[in-house]
PDB file of N, CA, C and O in Angstrom:
ATOM      1  N   MET A   1      -4.755  -5.135   9.505  1.00  0.00           N
ATOM      2  CA  MET A   1      -4.402  -4.908  10.766  1.00  0.00           C
ATOM      3  C   MET A   1      -2.970  -4.447  10.765  1.00  0.00           C
ATOM      4  O   MET A   1      -2.149  -4.921   9.980  1.00  0.00           O
ATOM      5  N   LYS A   2      -2.650  -3.433  11.731  1.00  0.00           N
ATOM      6  CA  LYS A   2      -1.438  -3.065  11.865  1.00  0.00           C
ATOM      7  C   LYS A   2      -0.692  -3.422  13.143  1.00  0.00           C
ATOM      8  O   LYS A   2      -1.138  -3.044  14.226  1.00  0.00           O
ATOM      9  N   LEU A   3       0.464  -4.156  13.055  1.00  0.00           N
ATOM     10  CA  LEU A   3       1.070  -4.702  14.093  1.00  0.00           C
ATOM     11  C   LEU A   3       1.867  -3.764  15.113  1.00  0.00           C
ATOM     12  O   LEU A   3       2.430  -2.760  14.675  1.00  0.00           O
ATOM     13  N   SER A   4       1.908  -4.033  16.249  1.00  0.00           N
ATOM     14  CA  SER A   4       2.827  -3.174  17.108  1.00  0.00           C
ATOM     15  C   SER A   4       4.251  -3.526  16.946  1.00  0.00           C
ATOM     16  O   SER A   4       4.584  -4.612  16.470  1.00  0.00           O
ATOM     17  N   SER A   5       5.076  -2.656  17.319  1.00  0.00           N
ATOM     18  CA  SER A   5       6.634  -2.828  17.106  1.00  0.00           C
ATOM     19  C   SER A   5       7.031  -4.152  18.186  1.00  0.00           C
ATOM     20  O   SER A   5       8.004  -4.879  17.984  1.00  0.00           O
ATOM     21  N   ILE A   6       6.295  -4.276  19.102  1.00  0.00           N
ATOM     22  CA  ILE A   6       6.599  -5.356  20.023  1.00  0.00           C
ATOM     23  C   ILE A   6       6.316  -6.658  19.507  1.00  0.00           C
ATOM     24  O   ILE A   6       6.700  -7.676  20.083  1.00  0.00           O
ATOM     25  N   ASP A   7       5.594  -6.670  18.341  1.00  0.00           N
ATOM     26  CA  ASP A   7       5.206  -7.864  17.714  1.00  0.00           C
ATOM     27  C   ASP A   7       6.205  -8.252  16.558  1.00  0.00           C
ATOM     28  O   ASP A   7       6.097  -9.362  16.037  1.00  0.00           O
ATOM     29  N   MET A   8       7.137  -7.403  16.163  1.00  0.00           N
ATOM     30  CA  MET A   8       7.961  -7.655  15.138  1.00  0.00           C
ATOM     31  C   MET A   8       8.975  -8.797  15.234  1.00  0.00           C
ATOM     32  O   MET A   8       9.419  -9.361  14.234  1.00  0.00           O
ATOM     33  N   PRO A   9       9.305  -9.097  16.441  1.00  0.00           N
ATOM     34  CA  PRO A   9      10.383 -10.302  16.652  1.00  0.00           C
ATOM     35  C   PRO A   9       9.615 -11.539  16.264  1.00  0.00           C
ATOM     36  O   PRO A   9      10.212 -12.460  15.708  1.00  0.00           O
ATOM     37  N   ALA A  10       8.268 -11.617  16.536  1.00  0.00           N
ATOM     38  CA  ALA A  10       7.421 -12.840  16.254  1.00  0.00           C
ATOM     39  C   ALA A  10       7.281 -12.855  14.648  1.00  0.00           C
ATOM     40  O   ALA A  10       7.319 -13.915  14.024  1.00  0.00           O
ATOM     41  N   VAL A  11       7.128 -11.696  14.071  1.00  0.00           N
ATOM     42  CA  VAL A  11       7.007 -11.770  12.518  1.00  0.00           C
ATOM     43  C   VAL A  11       8.290 -12.245  11.996  1.00  0.00           C
ATOM     44  O   VAL A  11       8.243 -13.015  11.036  1.00  0.00           O
ATOM     45  N   HIS A  12       9.471 -11.896  12.492  1.00  0.00           N
ATOM     46  CA  HIS A  12      10.748 -12.385  11.934  1.00  0.00           C
ATOM     47  C   HIS A  12      10.914 -13.817  12.186  1.00  0.00           C
ATOM     48  O   HIS A  12      11.386 -14.584  11.348  1.00  0.00           O
ATOM     49  N   GLU A  13      10.483 -14.201  13.465  1.00  0.00           N
ATOM     50  CA  GLU A  13      10.683 -15.680  13.725  1.00  0.00           C
ATOM     51  C   GLU A  13       9.795 -16.490  12.742  1.00  0.00           C
ATOM     52  O   GLU A  13      10.271 -17.427  12.101  1.00  0.00           O
ATOM     53  N   LEU A  14       8.533 -16.124  12.637  1.00  0.00           N
ATOM     54  CA  LEU A  14       7.609 -16.945  11.724  1.00  0.00           C
ATOM     55  C   LEU A  14       8.179 -16.820  10.356  1.00  0.00           C
ATOM     56  O   LEU A  14       8.135 -17.828   9.650  1.00  0.00           O
ATOM     57  N   GLN A  15       8.729 -15.689   9.859  1.00  0.00           N
ATOM     58  CA  GLN A  15       9.190 -15.591   8.427  1.00  0.00           C
ATOM     59  C   GLN A  15      10.327 -16.601   8.339  1.00  0.00           C
ATOM     60  O   GLN A  15      10.526 -17.192   7.278  1.00  0.00           O
ATOM     61  N   ALA A  16      11.091 -16.823   9.427  1.00  0.00           N
ATOM     62  CA  ALA A  16      12.194 -17.699   9.446  1.00  0.00           C
ATOM     63  C   ALA A  16      11.640 -19.202   9.283  1.00  0.00           C
ATOM     64  O   ALA A  16      12.330 -20.098   8.797  1.00  0.00           O
ATOM     65  N   LEU A  17      10.457 -19.363   9.693  1.00  0.00           N
ATOM     66  CA  LEU A  17       9.825 -20.867   9.578  1.00  0.00           C
ATOM     67  C   LEU A  17       9.161 -20.794   8.061  1.00  0.00           C
ATOM     68  O   LEU A  17       8.553 -21.794   7.679  1.00  0.00           O
ATOM     69  N   GLY A  18       9.236 -19.875   7.358  1.00  0.00           N
ATOM     70  CA  GLY A  18       8.725 -19.854   6.033  1.00  0.00           C
ATOM     71  C   GLY A  18       7.413 -19.098   5.719  1.00  0.00           C
ATOM     72  O   GLY A  18       6.999 -19.015   4.563  1.00  0.00           O
ATOM     73  N   TYR A  19       6.825 -18.596   6.681  1.00  0.00           N
ATOM     74  CA  TYR A  19       5.531 -17.860   6.396  1.00  0.00           C
ATOM     75  C   TYR A  19       5.744 -16.456   5.560  1.00  0.00           C
ATOM     76  O   TYR A  19       6.810 -15.841   5.531  1.00  0.00           O
ATOM     77  N   THR A  20       4.747 -16.133   5.003  1.00  0.00           N
ATOM     78  CA  THR A  20       4.941 -14.774   4.295  1.00  0.00           C
ATOM     79  C   THR A  20       4.558 -13.740   5.377  1.00  0.00           C
ATOM     80  O   THR A  20       4.091 -14.091   6.461  1.00  0.00           O
ATOM     81  N   LYS A  21       4.770 -12.482   5.045  1.00  0.00           N
ATOM     82  CA  LYS A  21       4.406 -11.292   5.949  1.00  0.00           C
ATOM     83  C   LYS A  21       2.921 -11.358   6.321  1.00  0.00           C
ATOM     84  O   LYS A  21       2.557 -11.283   7.495  1.00  0.00           O
ATOM     85  N   SER A  22       2.064 -11.501   5.287  1.00  0.00           N
ATOM     86  CA  SER A  22       0.706 -11.624   5.475  1.00  0.00           C
ATOM     87  C   SER A  22       0.148 -12.655   6.334  1.00  0.00           C
ATOM     88  O   SER A  22      -0.744 -12.488   7.164  1.00  0.00           O
ATOM     89  N   GLU A  23       0.826 -13.863   6.026  1.00  0.00           N
ATOM     90  CA  GLU A  23       0.387 -15.040   6.993  1.00  0.00           C
ATOM     91  C   GLU A  23       0.857 -14.834   8.383  1.00  0.00           C
ATOM     92  O   GLU A  23       0.167 -15.229   9.323  1.00  0.00           O
ATOM     93  N   CYS A  24       2.069 -14.199   8.581  1.00  0.00           N
ATOM     94  CA  CYS A  24       2.436 -13.917   9.941  1.00  0.00           C
ATOM     95  C   CYS A  24       1.481 -12.830  10.622  1.00  0.00           C
ATOM     96  O   CYS A  24       1.184 -12.903  11.814  1.00  0.00           O
ATOM     97  N   MET A  25       1.060 -11.901   9.845  1.00  0.00           N
ATOM     98  CA  MET A  25       0.104 -10.896  10.476  1.00  0.00           C
ATOM     99  C   MET A  25      -1.206 -11.654  11.005  1.00  0.00           C
ATOM    100  O   MET A  25      -1.722 -11.404  12.094  1.00  0.00           O
ATOM    101  N   ASN A  26      -1.695 -12.645  10.069  1.00  0.00           N
ATOM    102  CA  ASN A  26      -2.888 -13.323  10.433  1.00  0.00           C
ATOM    103  C   ASN A  26      -2.710 -14.141  11.638  1.00  0.00           C
ATOM    104  O   ASN A  26      -3.562 -14.220  12.523  1.00  0.00           O
ATOM    105  N   ILE A  27      -1.552 -14.762  11.648  1.00  0.00           N
ATOM    106  CA  ILE A  27      -1.335 -15.726  12.807  1.00  0.00           C
ATOM    107  C   ILE A  27      -1.236 -14.869  14.057  1.00  0.00           C
ATOM    108  O   ILE A  27      -1.798 -15.259  15.081  1.00  0.00           O
ATOM    109  N   ILE A  28      -0.522 -13.664  14.042  1.00  0.00           N
ATOM    110  CA  ILE A  28      -0.414 -12.937  15.341  1.00  0.00           C
ATOM    111  C   ILE A  28      -1.653 -12.465  15.776  1.00  0.00           C
ATOM    112  O   ILE A  28      -2.026 -12.499  16.949  1.00  0.00           O
ATOM    113  N   GLU A  29      -2.383 -11.960  14.701  1.00  0.00           N
ATOM    114  CA  GLU A  29      -3.832 -11.483  15.193  1.00  0.00           C
ATOM    115  C   GLU A  29      -4.662 -12.526  15.739  1.00  0.00           C
ATOM    116  O   GLU A  29      -5.455 -12.301  16.654  1.00  0.00           O
ATOM    117  N   ARG A  30      -4.502 -13.716  15.187  1.00  0.00           N
ATOM    118  CA  ARG A  30      -5.427 -14.699  15.808  1.00  0.00           C
ATOM    119  C   ARG A  30      -4.911 -15.126  17.237  1.00  0.00           C
ATOM    120  O   ARG A  30      -5.673 -15.220  18.199  1.00  0.00           O
ATOM    121  N   GLU A  31      -3.614 -15.366  17.296  1.00  0.00           N
ATOM    122  CA  GLU A  31      -3.099 -15.699  18.556  1.00  0.00           C
ATOM    123  C   GLU A  31      -3.019 -14.854  19.626  1.00  0.00           C
ATOM    124  O   GLU A  31      -3.105 -15.304  20.768  1.00  0.00           O
ATOM    125  N   ILE A  32      -2.847 -13.546  19.382  1.00  0.00           N
ATOM    126  CA  ILE A  32      -2.650 -12.658  20.602  1.00  0.00           C
ATOM    127  C   ILE A  32      -3.731 -11.545  20.610  1.00  0.00           C
ATOM    128  O   ILE A  32      -4.017 -11.072  21.710  1.00  0.00           O
ATOM    129  N   TYR A  33      -4.328 -11.100  19.566  1.00  0.00           N
ATOM    130  CA  TYR A  33      -5.211  -9.870  19.538  1.00  0.00           C
ATOM    131  C   TYR A  33      -6.720 -10.392  19.556  1.00  0.00           C
ATOM    132  O   TYR A  33      -7.599  -9.637  19.969  1.00  0.00           O
ATOM    133  N   ARG A  34      -6.978 -11.474  19.181  1.00  0.00           N
ATOM    134  CA  ARG A  34      -8.445 -11.985  19.223  1.00  0.00           C
ATOM    135  C   ARG A  34      -8.630 -12.446  20.673  1.00  0.00           C
ATOM    136  O   ARG A  34      -7.707 -13.092  21.170  1.00  0.00           O
ATOM    137  N   LEU A  35      -9.686 -12.194  21.384  1.00  0.00           N
ATOM    138  CA  LEU A  35     -10.006 -12.467  22.631  1.00  0.00           C
ATOM    139  C   LEU A  35     -10.979 -13.690  22.599  1.00  0.00           C
ATOM    140  O   LEU A  35     -11.911 -13.610  21.798  1.00  0.00           O
ATOM    141  N   THR A  36     -10.892 -14.636  23.250  1.00  0.00           N
ATOM    142  CA  THR A  36     -11.645 -15.753  23.365  1.00  0.00           C
ATOM    143  C   THR A  36     -12.652 -15.564  24.473  1.00  0.00           C
ATOM    144  O   THR A  36     -12.448 -14.629  25.249  1.00  0.00           O
ATOM    145  N   SER A  37     -13.721 -16.335  24.649  1.00  0.00           N
ATOM    146  CA  SER A  37     -14.723 -16.091  25.742  1.00  0.00           C
ATOM    147  C   SER A  37     -13.922 -16.387  27.102  1.00  0.00           C
ATOM    148  O   SER A  37     -14.166 -15.683  28.082  1.00  0.00           O
ATOM    149  N   GLY A  38     -13.014 -17.369  27.177  1.00  0.00           N
ATOM    150  CA  GLY A  38     -12.164 -17.495  28.319  1.00  0.00           C
ATOM    151  C   GLY A  38     -11.371 -16.283  28.635  1.00  0.00           C
ATOM    152  O   GLY A  38     -11.358 -15.836  29.782  1.00  0.00           O
ATOM    153  N   ASP A  39     -10.703 -15.728  27.659  1.00  0.00           N
ATOM    154  CA  ASP A  39     -10.040 -14.348  27.886  1.00  0.00           C
ATOM    155  C   ASP A  39     -10.893 -13.302  28.424  1.00  0.00           C
ATOM    156  O   ASP A  39     -10.519 -12.514  29.293  1.00  0.00           O
ATOM    157  N   ARG A  40     -12.179 -13.308  27.830  1.00  0.00           N
ATOM    158  CA  ARG A  40     -13.092 -12.116  28.333  1.00  0.00           C
ATOM    159  C   ARG A  40     -13.631 -12.357  29.863  1.00  0.00           C
ATOM    160  O   ARG A  40     -13.958 -11.438  30.614  1.00  0.00           O
ATOM    161  N   SER A  41     -13.666 -13.642  30.169  1.00  0.00           N
ATOM    162  CA  SER A  41     -13.955 -13.972  31.653  1.00  0.00           C
ATOM    163  C   SER A  41     -12.871 -13.733  32.553  1.00  0.00           C
ATOM    164  O   SER A  41     -13.073 -13.456  33.735  1.00  0.00           O
ATOM    165  N   LYS A  42     -11.654 -13.832  32.019  1.00  0.00           N
ATOM    166  CA  LYS A  42     -10.429 -13.478  32.759  1.00  0.00           C
ATOM    167  C   LYS A  42     -10.309 -12.003  33.029  1.00  0.00           C
ATOM    168  O   LYS A  42      -9.910 -11.559  34.105  1.00  0.00           O
ATOM    169  N   ILE A  43     -10.697 -11.215  31.936  1.00  0.00           N
ATOM    170  CA  ILE A  43     -10.720  -9.786  32.023  1.00  0.00           C
ATOM    171  C   ILE A  43     -11.823  -9.277  32.891  1.00  0.00           C
ATOM    172  O   ILE A  43     -11.598  -8.279  33.577  1.00  0.00           O
ATOM    173  N   ALA A  44     -12.990  -9.857  32.934  1.00  0.00           N
ATOM    174  CA  ALA A  44     -14.044  -9.379  34.010  1.00  0.00           C
ATOM    175  C   ALA A  44     -13.480  -9.680  35.370  1.00  0.00           C
ATOM    176  O   ALA A  44     -13.472  -8.837  36.268  1.00  0.00           O
ATOM    177  N   ASP A  45     -13.019 -10.871  35.502  1.00  0.00           N
ATOM    178  CA  ASP A  45     -12.437 -11.294  36.980  1.00  0.00           C
ATOM    179  C   ASP A  45     -11.304 -10.216  37.389  1.00  0.00           C
ATOM    180  O   ASP A  45     -11.237  -9.759  38.530  1.00  0.00           O
ATOM    181  N   MET A  46     -10.426  -9.855  36.355  1.00  0.00           N
ATOM    182  CA  MET A  46      -9.356  -8.979  36.744  1.00  0.00           C
ATOM    183  C   MET A  46      -9.950  -7.477  37.039  1.00  0.00           C
ATOM    184  O   MET A  46      -9.431  -6.713  37.853  1.00  0.00           O
ATOM    185  N   CYS A  47     -10.866  -7.232  36.424  1.00  0.00           N
ATOM    186  CA  CYS A  47     -11.415  -5.795  36.742  1.00  0.00           C
ATOM    187  C   CYS A  47     -12.205  -5.862  38.111  1.00  0.00           C
ATOM    188  O   CYS A  47     -12.320  -4.876  38.839  1.00  0.00           O
ATOM    189  N   ASP A  48     -12.736  -7.097  38.402  1.00  0.00           N
ATOM    190  CA  ASP A  48     -13.365  -7.110  39.726  1.00  0.00           C
ATOM    191  C   ASP A  48     -12.405  -7.211  40.822  1.00  0.00           C
ATOM    192  O   ASP A  48     -12.489  -6.462  41.795  1.00  0.00           O
ATOM    193  N   SER A  49     -11.490  -8.107  40.710  1.00  0.00           N
ATOM    194  CA  SER A  49     -10.731  -8.532  41.815  1.00  0.00           C
ATOM    195  C   SER A  49      -9.435  -7.526  42.012  1.00  0.00           C
ATOM    196  O   SER A  49      -8.971  -7.157  43.090  1.00  0.00           O
ATOM    197  N   GLN A  50      -9.017  -7.213  40.817  1.00  0.00           N
ATOM    198  CA  GLN A  50      -7.668  -6.222  41.006  1.00  0.00           C
ATOM    199  C   GLN A  50      -8.043  -4.882  40.679  1.00  0.00           C
ATOM    200  O   GLN A  50      -7.129  -4.088  40.454  1.00  0.00           O
ATOM    201  N   CYS A  51      -9.324  -4.458  40.607  1.00  0.00           N
ATOM    202  CA  CYS A  51      -9.835  -2.978  40.348  1.00  0.00           C
ATOM    203  C   CYS A  51      -8.937  -2.304  39.209  1.00  0.00           C
ATOM    204  O   CYS A  51      -8.423  -1.192  39.333  1.00  0.00           O
ATOM    205  N   LEU A  52      -8.822  -3.084  38.137  1.00  0.00           N
ATOM    206  CA  LEU A  52      -8.271  -2.644  36.889  1.00  0.00           C
ATOM    207  C   LEU A  52      -9.208  -2.051  36.041  1.00  0.00           C
ATOM    208  O   LEU A  52     -10.384  -2.405  36.133  1.00  0.00           O
ATOM    209  N   LYS A  53      -8.812  -1.054  35.085  1.00  0.00           N
ATOM    210  CA  LYS A  53      -9.729  -0.656  34.082  1.00  0.00           C
ATOM    211  C   LYS A  53      -9.717  -1.738  33.027  1.00  0.00           C
ATOM    212  O   LYS A  53      -8.772  -2.511  32.867  1.00  0.00           O
ATOM    213  N   LYS A  54     -10.828  -1.739  32.322  1.00  0.00           N
ATOM    214  CA  LYS A  54     -10.833  -2.894  31.122  1.00  0.00           C
ATOM    215  C   LYS A  54      -9.809  -2.920  30.272  1.00  0.00           C
ATOM    216  O   LYS A  54      -9.280  -3.994  29.984  1.00  0.00           O
ATOM    217  N   GLN A  55      -9.355  -1.661  29.713  1.00  0.00           N
ATOM    218  CA  GLN A  55      -8.171  -1.639  28.822  1.00  0.00           C
ATOM    219  C   GLN A  55      -6.868  -2.161  29.494  1.00  0.00           C
ATOM    220  O   GLN A  55      -6.057  -2.823  28.846  1.00  0.00           O
ATOM    221  N   GLU A  56      -6.685  -1.854  30.787  1.00  0.00           N
ATOM    222  CA  GLU A  56      -5.511  -2.462  31.460  1.00  0.00           C
ATOM    223  C   GLU A  56      -5.598  -3.878  31.561  1.00  0.00           C
ATOM    224  O   GLU A  56      -4.552  -4.499  31.376  1.00  0.00           O
ATOM    225  N   ALA A  57      -6.690  -4.545  31.829  1.00  0.00           N
ATOM    226  CA  ALA A  57      -6.886  -5.900  31.871  1.00  0.00           C
ATOM    227  C   ALA A  57      -6.720  -6.418  30.627  1.00  0.00           C
ATOM    228  O   ALA A  57      -5.998  -7.412  30.544  1.00  0.00           O
ATOM    229  N   VAL A  58      -7.265  -5.937  29.537  1.00  0.00           N
ATOM    230  CA  VAL A  58      -6.992  -6.382  28.082  1.00  0.00           C
ATOM    231  C   VAL A  58      -5.521  -6.380  27.660  1.00  0.00           C
ATOM    232  O   VAL A  58      -5.034  -7.291  26.991  1.00  0.00           O
ATOM    233  N   ASP A  59      -4.890  -5.392  28.051  1.00  0.00           N
ATOM    234  CA  ASP A  59      -3.474  -5.293  27.805  1.00  0.00           C
ATOM    235  C   ASP A  59      -2.638  -6.364  28.593  1.00  0.00           C
ATOM    236  O   ASP A  59      -1.738  -7.006  28.051  1.00  0.00           O
ATOM    237  N   LYS A  60      -2.986  -6.508  29.866  1.00  0.00           N
ATOM    238  CA  LYS A  60      -2.336  -7.602  30.588  1.00  0.00           C
ATOM    239  C   LYS A  60      -2.529  -9.009  29.916  1.00  0.00           C
ATOM    240  O   LYS A  60      -1.575  -9.775  29.780  1.00  0.00           O
ATOM    241  N   ILE A  61      -3.793  -9.318  29.505  1.00  0.00           N
ATOM    242  CA  ILE A  61      -4.065 -10.582  28.977  1.00  0.00           C
ATOM    243  C   ILE A  61      -3.273 -10.772  27.727  1.00  0.00           C
ATOM    244  O   ILE A  61      -2.678 -11.828  27.515  1.00  0.00           O
ATOM    245  N   ARG A  62      -3.254  -9.670  26.814  1.00  0.00           N
ATOM    246  CA  ARG A  62      -2.483  -9.778  25.569  1.00  0.00           C
ATOM    247  C   ARG A  62      -0.905  -9.897  25.790  1.00  0.00           C
ATOM    248  O   ARG A  62      -0.160 -10.497  25.015  1.00  0.00           O
ATOM    249  N   SER A  63      -0.507  -9.254  26.932  1.00  0.00           N
ATOM    250  CA  SER A  63       0.868  -9.490  27.208  1.00  0.00           C
ATOM    251  C   SER A  63       1.063 -10.840  27.564  1.00  0.00           C
ATOM    252  O   SER A  63       2.149 -11.285  27.190  1.00  0.00           O
ATOM    253  N   ILE A  64       0.355 -11.604  28.160  1.00  0.00           N
ATOM    254  CA  ILE A  64       0.481 -12.903  28.582  1.00  0.00           C
ATOM    255  C   ILE A  64       0.446 -13.839  27.436  1.00  0.00           C
ATOM    256  O   ILE A  64       1.196 -14.811  27.351  1.00  0.00           O
ATOM    257  N   LYS A  65      -0.528 -13.488  26.476  1.00  0.00           N
ATOM    258  CA  LYS A  65      -0.749 -14.159  25.294  1.00  0.00           C
ATOM    259  C   LYS A  65       0.545 -14.107  24.455  1.00  0.00           C
ATOM    260  O   LYS A  65       1.084 -15.089  23.945  1.00  0.00           O
ATOM    261  N   ARG A  66       0.958 -12.871  24.384  1.00  0.00           N
ATOM    262  CA  ARG A  66       2.269 -12.679  23.494  1.00  0.00           C
ATOM    263  C   ARG A  66       3.421 -13.333  23.991  1.00  0.00           C
ATOM    264  O   ARG A  66       4.216 -13.823  23.188  1.00  0.00           O
ATOM    265  N   THR A  67       3.627 -13.409  25.286  1.00  0.00           N
ATOM    266  CA  THR A  67       4.767 -14.041  26.020  1.00  0.00           C
ATOM    267  C   THR A  67       4.687 -15.588  25.730  1.00  0.00           C
ATOM    268  O   THR A  67       5.746 -16.147  25.444  1.00  0.00           O
ATOM    269  N   ARG A  68       3.530 -16.329  25.778  1.00  0.00           N
ATOM    270  CA  ARG A  68       3.370 -17.611  25.611  1.00  0.00           C
ATOM    271  C   ARG A  68       3.611 -17.918  24.138  1.00  0.00           C
ATOM    272  O   ARG A  68       4.280 -18.896  23.804  1.00  0.00           O
ATOM    273  N   PHE A  69       3.032 -17.029  23.202  1.00  0.00           N
ATOM    274  CA  PHE A  69       3.238 -17.211  21.868  1.00  0.00           C
ATOM    275  C   PHE A  69       4.659 -17.227  21.345  1.00  0.00           C
ATOM    276  O   PHE A  69       5.029 -18.062  20.520  1.00  0.00           O
ATOM    277  N   PHE A  70       5.506 -16.219  21.879  1.00  0.00           N
ATOM    278  CA  PHE A  70       6.835 -16.088  21.525  1.00  0.00           C
ATOM    279  C   PHE A  70       7.606 -17.264  22.031  1.00  0.00           C
ATOM    280  O   PHE A  70       8.457 -17.739  21.280  1.00  0.00           O
ATOM    281  N   GLN A  71       7.400 -17.837  23.308  1.00  0.00           N
ATOM    282  CA  GLN A  71       7.936 -19.021  23.769  1.00  0.00           C
ATOM    283  C   GLN A  71       7.698 -20.212  22.737  1.00  0.00           C
ATOM    284  O   GLN A  71       8.617 -20.920  22.325  1.00  0.00           O
ATOM    285  N   TYR A  72       6.434 -20.347  22.384  1.00  0.00           N
ATOM    286  CA  TYR A  72       6.073 -21.437  21.543  1.00  0.00           C
ATOM    287  C   TYR A  72       6.614 -21.248  20.423  1.00  0.00           C
ATOM    288  O   TYR A  72       7.095 -22.323  20.066  1.00  0.00           O
ATOM    289  N   ILE A  73       6.835 -20.283  19.508  1.00  0.00           N
ATOM    290  CA  ILE A  73       7.408 -20.183  18.253  1.00  0.00           C
ATOM    291  C   ILE A  73       8.856 -20.372  18.332  1.00  0.00           C
ATOM    292  O   ILE A  73       9.436 -20.944  17.409  1.00  0.00           O
ATOM    293  N   GLN A  74       9.534 -19.909  19.426  1.00  0.00           N
ATOM    294  CA  GLN A  74      10.994 -19.953  19.640  1.00  0.00           C
ATOM    295  C   GLN A  74      11.533 -21.461  19.604  1.00  0.00           C
ATOM    296  O   GLN A  74      12.617 -21.741  19.092  1.00  0.00           O
ATOM    297  N   ARG A  75      10.663 -22.433  20.205  1.00  0.00           N
ATOM    298  CA  ARG A  75      10.944 -23.656  20.193  1.00  0.00           C
ATOM    299  C   ARG A  75      11.235 -24.213  18.742  1.00  0.00           C
ATOM    300  O   ARG A  75      12.175 -24.994  18.592  1.00  0.00           O
ATOM    301  N   PHE A  76      10.515 -23.862  17.758  1.00  0.00           N
ATOM    302  CA  PHE A  76      10.480 -24.132  16.412  1.00  0.00           C
ATOM    303  C   PHE A  76      11.559 -23.571  15.665  1.00  0.00           C
ATOM    304  O   PHE A  76      12.194 -24.245  14.854  1.00  0.00           O
ATOM    305  N   VAL A  77      11.801 -22.347  15.904  1.00  0.00           N
ATOM    306  CA  VAL A  77      13.020 -21.517  15.074  1.00  0.00           C
ATOM    307  C   VAL A  77      14.242 -22.216  15.490  1.00  0.00           C
ATOM    308  O   VAL A  77      15.035 -22.453  14.579  1.00  0.00           O
ATOM    309  N   PHE A  78      14.561 -22.596  16.671  1.00  0.00           N
ATOM    310  CA  PHE A  78      15.804 -23.127  17.120  1.00  0.00           C
ATOM    311  C   PHE A  78      15.993 -24.531  17.197  1.00  0.00           C
ATOM    312  O   PHE A  78      16.949 -24.996  17.817  1.00  0.00           O
ATOM    313  N   LEU A  79      15.052 -25.337  16.542  1.00  0.00           N
ATOM    314  CA  LEU A  79      15.276 -26.626  16.360  1.00  0.00           C
ATOM    315  C   LEU A  79      16.339 -27.202  15.479  1.00  0.00           C
ATOM    316  O   LEU A  79      16.463 -28.423  15.379  1.00  0.00           O
TER     317      LEU A  79
END
């Protein structure tokens, strides 16, 4: 998997915690890019209620997941 440039701060923060680049990529893929059944239902709801295209809804869900993940790992980097 190739990471987006917006994911690189998370890679650096995870590496600061002692993870290898490969481990970082796996963690980011699992936490941000893989969609759960709950995410899929949210996407369907967003498409219905907000008249979004599917890709726009997916991008919005991933953006939310990315923000939450960054906030979560920043707690550990600055301990």
